[in-house]
C-alpha positions in Angstrom: -17.6 0.4 27.5 -19.5 2.2 24.7 -18.9 3.2 21.1 -18.9 6.9 20.3 -19.2 8.1 16.7 -16.5 10.5 15.6 -18.2 13.9 15.0 -16.4 16.8 16.8 -12.9 18.1 16.6 -12.2 16.6 20.0 -13.4 13.2 18.7 -11.0 13.5 15.7 -8.1 14.3 18.0 -9.0 11.3 20.2 -9.1 9.1 17.1 -5.7 10.3 15.9 -4.0 10.3 19.3 -5.0 6.9 20.6 -2.0 5.3 18.9 0.3 7.4 21.0 -0.7 5.3 23.9 -0.7 2.0 22.0 2.8 2.4 20.6 4.3 4.4 23.5 7.1 1.8 24.0 7.4 0.7 20.4 10.5 2.1 18.7 9.6 0.8 15.3 6.3 2.6 15.0 6.2 5.7 12.8 3.3 7.9 13.3 1.4 8.5 10.0 0.7 12.1 9.1 -2.6 13.2 10.6 -3.6 14.8 7.3 -3.2 11.5 5.4 -5.5 9.8 7.8 -8.1 12.6 7.8 -8.2 12.7 4.0 -9.6 9.2 4.0 -12.6 10.5 5.9 -13.1 13.7 4.0 -15.7 13.5 1.2 -14.1 16.4 -0.5 -10.8 14.6 -0.8 -11.7 10.9 -1.0 -13.4 10.0 -4.3 -14.7 6.7 -2.8 -17.4 8.6 -1.1 -19.0 9.0 -4.5 -19.6 5.2 -4.6 -19.7 4.3 -0.9 -20.2 5.3 2.7 -17.9 5.5 5.7 -18.2 6.0 9.4 -15.8 5.8 12.3 -15.9 5.4 16.1 -13.9 5.5 19.2 -14.4 3.1 22.1 -14.5 4.5 25.6 -14.3 2.5 28.9 -16.5 3.2 31.8 -14.2 6.0 33.0 -14.5 7.8 29.6 -10.9 6.8 28.5 -10.5 6.0 24.8 -9.2 2.4 24.5 -10.0 1.6 20.9 -10.9 3.0 17.5 -12.3 1.6 14.2 -13.9 2.6 10.9 -16.4 0.8 8.7 -17.1 1.4 5.0 -19.1 0.2 2.1 -17.7 0.5 -1.4 -20.1 -0.4 -4.2 -17.2 -1.2 -6.5 -15.5 -3.6 -4.1 -16.6 -6.8 -5.9 -16.7 -10.1 -4.2 -18.7 -13.4 -4.1 -21.0 -11.8 -1.6 -21.6 -8.1 -0.7 -18.6 -7.3 1.4 -17.8 -4.2 3.4 -14.6 -3.2 5.1 -13.2 -2.2 8.4 -10.0 -0.4 9.1 -7.9 2.0 11.1 -8.3 -0.4 14.0 -6.4 0.3 17.2 -7.1 -1.4 20.5 -5.7 -2.1 23.9 -4.8 -5.8 24.6 -8.3 -6.8 25.6 -10.4 -9.2 23.5 -13.7 -8.0 24.8 -13.0 -4.4 23.7 -12.1 -5.6 20.2 -15.2 -7.8 20.0 -17.4 -4.8 20.9 -15.9 -2.8 18.0 -16.1 -5.8 15.6 -19.8 -6.4 16.5 -20.6 -2.7 16.1 -19.1 -2.6 12.6 -20.7 -6.0 11.7 -24.2 -4.6 12.6 -23.6 -1.4 10.8 -22.5 -3.2 7.6 -25.5 -5.7 7.8 -27.9 -2.8 7.9 -26.4 -1.7 4.6 -26.8 -5.1 3.0 -23.4 -6.5 3.5 -22.8 -10.2 4.1 -19.1 -10.1 5.1 -16.4 -7.7 6.2 -12.7 -7.5 5.2 -10.1 -5.9 7.4 -8.1 -4.1 8.3 -8.4 -2.4 4.9 -8.7 1.1 3.5 -11.7 3.1 2.3 -9.6 3.6 -0.9 -7.0 1.8 -3.0 -5.0 -1.2 -1.9 -1.7 0.8 -2.0 -2.3 2.3 1.5 -3.5 1.1 4.9 -4.2 -2.4 3.8 -3.7 -5.5 5.9 -2.7 -6.6 9.4 1.0 -7.0 10.0 1.7 -10.6 11.3 5.5 -11.0 10.5 8.5 -8.8 10.2 7.8 -6.0 12.7 10.3 -3.5 11.4 9.4 0.2 10.9 6.6 0.5 8.3 7.0 1.9 4.8 5.0 5.1 4.0 1.3 4.3 3.9 1.7 0.8 5.3 -0.2 -0.5 8.3 1.7 -1.4 11.4 0.4 -2.9 14.6 1.3 -4.8 17.7 1.6 -8.6 17.3 -1.3 -9.2 19.6 -3.7 -7.7 17.0 -3.6 -11.0 15.2 -5.1 -12.8 18.2 -7.8 -10.1 18.5 -8.9 -10.7 14.8 -8.6 -14.5 14.8 -10.2 -15.1 18.1 -13.2 -13.1 16.9 -13.5 -15.5 13.9 -11.7 -13.6 11.1 -9.9 -15.9 8.6 -7.0 -15.0 6.2 -8.5 -14.0 2.8 -5.0 -13.5 1.4 -1.5 -12.7 2.7 0.5 -9.7 1.5 4.3 -10.4 1.2 7.0 -7.8 1.1 10.5 -8.4 -0.1 13.8 -6.5 0.5 17.4 -6.5 -0.6 20.5 -4.4 -0.7 20.5 -2.2 -3.8 24.0 -3.5 -4.8 22.9 -7.1 -4.6 24.2 -9.0 -7.6 21.4 -10.5 -9.7 21.2 -14.1 -10.8 23.2 -14.9 -13.9 20.1 -15.5 -16.0 19.2 -11.8 -15.7 22.4 -10.7 -17.3 22.2 -13.4 -20.0 18.7 -12.3 -21.0 19.7 -8.7 -20.8 22.7 -9.3 -23.2 20.4 -11.2 -25.6 17.8 -8.5 -25.8 20.3 -5.7 -25.9 21.4 -6.9 -29.3 18.2 -5.6 -30.7 18.5 -1.7 -31.0 14.7 -1.5 -31.0 14.6 -1.9 -27.3 15.3 1.1 -25.0 15.0 1.9 -21.3 14.7 5.4 -20.0 13.8 7.1 -16.7 11.0 9.5 -16.3 11.5 13.2 -16.9 9.4 15.7 -14.8 9.3 18.1 -17.8 7.6 15.4 -19.9 4.9 14.3 -17.6 2.2 14.2 -20.4 4.2 11.8 -22.5 5.0 9.4 -19.6 1.5 9.7 -18.3 0.2 8.5 -21.7 2.8 5.6 -21.7 1.9 4.6 -18.1 -1.8 4.5 -18.8 -1.1 2.4 -21.9 1.0 -0.2 -20.1 -1.3 -0.2 -17.0 -4.5 -0.7 -19.0 -3.0 -3.6 -20.9 -1.0 -5.3 -18.1 -3.0 -4.6 -14.9 -6.6 -3.5 -15.6 -7.7 -7.1 -15.9 -6.6 -7.7 -12.3 -8.6 -4.8 -10.9 -12.2 -5.7 -12.0 -11.7 -4.0 -15.4 -10.6 -0.7 -13.9 -8.7 1.5 -16.4 -6.8 4.7 -16.1 -6.8 7.6 -18.5 -4.0 10.1 -19.0 -5.6 12.8 -16.9 -5.7 10.5 -13.9 -2.1 9.6 -14.3 -1.0 13.2 -14.8 -2.7 14.1 -11.6 -1.1 11.1 -9.8 2.4 12.1 -11.2 1.8 15.7 -10.0 1.0 14.5 -6.5 4.2 12.4 -6.6 6.3 15.2 -8.1 7.6 16.8 -4.8 9.0 13.4 -3.6 9.8 11.8 -7.0 13.3 10.8 -7.9 13.5 10.6 -11.7 16.1 7.8 -11.5 13.7 5.5 -9.7 10.9 5.4 -12.3 11.7 3.5 -15.5 10.0 2.7 -18.8 10.9 0.2 -21.5 10.1 0.6 -25.1 10.2 -1.4 -28.3 10.3 0.7 -31.5 9.2 3.6 -29.3 6.1 1.7 -28.1 5.8 1.5 -24.3 6.0 -2.1 -23.2 6.9 -2.1 -19.5 7.4 0.1 -16.4 9.0 -0.1 -13.0 7.8 2.5 -10.5 9.7 3.2 -7.3 9.9 6.1 -4.9 12.1 7.1 -1.9 10.7 5.8 1.3 8.9 8.9 2.6 8.8 7.5 6.2 12.5 8.2 6.4 11.4 11.9 6.4 8.0 11.7 8.1 9.2 9.8 11.1 10.6 13.1 12.3 7.3 15.0 12.0 5.2 13.4 14.8 2.2 13.2 12.5 2.2 16.9 11.7 2.7 18.6 8.3 2.2 22.3 8.7 4.4 25.1 7.4 7.3 24.3 9.7 7.2 20.6 8.9 7.1 21.3 5.2 10.2 23.5 5.4 11.9 20.8 7.5 10.9 18.2 4.9 12.5 20.3 2.1 15.6 20.6 4.2 15.8 16.8 4.8 15.1 16.1 1.1 17.8 18.3 -0.2 20.5 18.2 2.5 20.2 14.7 3.9 20.6 11.3 2.2 17.6 9.0 2.1 19.1 5.6 1.6 15.9 3.6 1.3 13.7 3.3 -1.8 10.4 1.5 -2.2 9.1 -0.5 -5.2 5.5 0.3 -6.0 4.5 -1.5 -9.2 6.0 -3.4 -12.1 4.2 -4.2 -15.3 4.8 -5.7 -18.7 2.2 -5.6 -21.5 0.9 -9.1 -22.4 2.5 -9.2 -25.9 6.0 -9.0 -24.3 5.5 -11.2 -21.2 7.6 -14.3 -21.0 10.3 -12.8 -23.3 12.7 -11.6 -20.7 11.7 -8.0 -20.8 11.4 -8.0 -17.0 15.1 -9.1 -16.8 16.1 -6.5 -19.3 14.4 -3.7 -17.6 15.6 -4.6 -14.1 19.3 -4.9 -15.2 19.2 -1.6 -17.1 17.5 0.3 -14.3 19.2 -1.2 -11.3 22.7 -0.7 -12.8 22.0 3.0 -13.2 20.5 3.3 -9.7 23.6 1.8 -8.3 25.9 4.1 -10.2 23.9 7.4 -10.1 22.2 7.4 -6.7 23.0 6.8 -3.0 20.3 4.3 -2.2 21.4 1.3 -0.2 18.2 -0.5 0.8 15.2 -1.5 -1.4 11.9 -2.9 -0.3 8.9 -3.8 -2.4 5.4 -2.9 -1.4 3.4 -6.1 -0.8 2.6 -8.7 -3.4 -0.5 -10.9 -2.7 0.0 -14.6 -2.3 -2.7 -15.0 -4.9 -0.1 -13.8 -7.5 2.6 -16.5 -7.5 4.1 -15.2 -10.8 5.0 -11.9 -9.3 6.3 -13.5 -6.1 8.6 -15.7 -8.2 10.0 -12.6 -10.0 10.6 -10.9 -6.6 12.3 -13.9 -5.2 14.5 -14.3 -8.3 16.0 -10.9 -7.6 17.8 -12.4 -4.5 15.4 -10.8 -2.0 14.4 -11.9 1.4 10.9 -11.8 2.8 10.9 -8.7 4.9 7.4 -8.7 6.3 4.0 -10.2 5.9 0.5 -8.6 6.3 -2.8 -10.4 6.2 -6.2 -9.3 4.8 -8.8 -11.0 6.9 -12.4 -11.8 6.1 -15.4 -12.5 8.3 -18.5 -14.1 6.9 -21.7 -13.0 8.7 -23.4 -16.4 8.0 -21.1 -18.7 9.9 -22.4 -21.8 8.0 -21.2 -20.6 4.5 -18.0 -22.2 3.2 -15.0 -19.8 3.5 -13.0 -19.3 0.3 -9.7 -17.6 -0.1 -8.8 -15.0 -2.7 -8.8 -16.7 -6.2 -5.4 -17.2 -7.7 -4.2 -15.2 -10.7 
């Protein structure tokens, strides 16, 4: 067996098509769009190349057949106790020795670049995509979510990876009745006319971008190493989401016209893309438009929920959820709702998710491997 760096168009095709063999008999697997994978490795489209480095390989057996793939990356802004690199886009036949060869190769590549640990499987990008190894709840993945055979857990743990944190997803039926406390807090807050909840309007992107940035920077930036967003970044993000955005799934709460909370959701795009077989050319784009406008997507996905510190603990989360969910029930056809993962290092958000009457739908794990095997392993700090 030998590692082969992905350089040519044939290498790229082999990298993208290996999963067709791995998941040949798995009905739950949904092939990601090739373009979404390739954008991760394109310096012109992935901003993380400005602050890091990425390389990928395929693993061939002695007959020249591709039996594995993997990528490794260094991100200077990925802050940890020790310099930590990442590995991702891992696929492998059920053979520990093959997995070990790929892990060793990435380990050596990262050590040459000053890293002392590696996390995986993660993304050379934000945590909202391609992050974590699925270990429970092997249903069809949400858009941008990793999915893998159960035996991958053994491949990682047998090598010596340990769980750095778990990523928990929650689901429920859209028409699920909330706990009584939600309606009680909603009724109490509704007495004050200064509170208001509205959904996003595509023709007012600049206003909502400004409000999103304000809430995010106050409520979430402290959890991301001080990272903040400006209005231009949010407008660009909204423009990217616009073709698939449903206005009645994105909600903002205000007090005296000041933005104080948001709840961001989208239709589950995999309900469309599962019919595309990884392609998104002109024909697939036309087919996507047909599916979007003439078929019912009955599943929506929760992306992020935030309340600014001044209004946390006052029941604003209950108020916003009751207001928004009641209108989703009456004005849309969605039946199923699943939240993108919440880290087990964030018990407050997990408690909120569970209080909605959800069930735990799936669990992924972010693993860490320390190169110095004598150093004490520490899990992700609690928020």
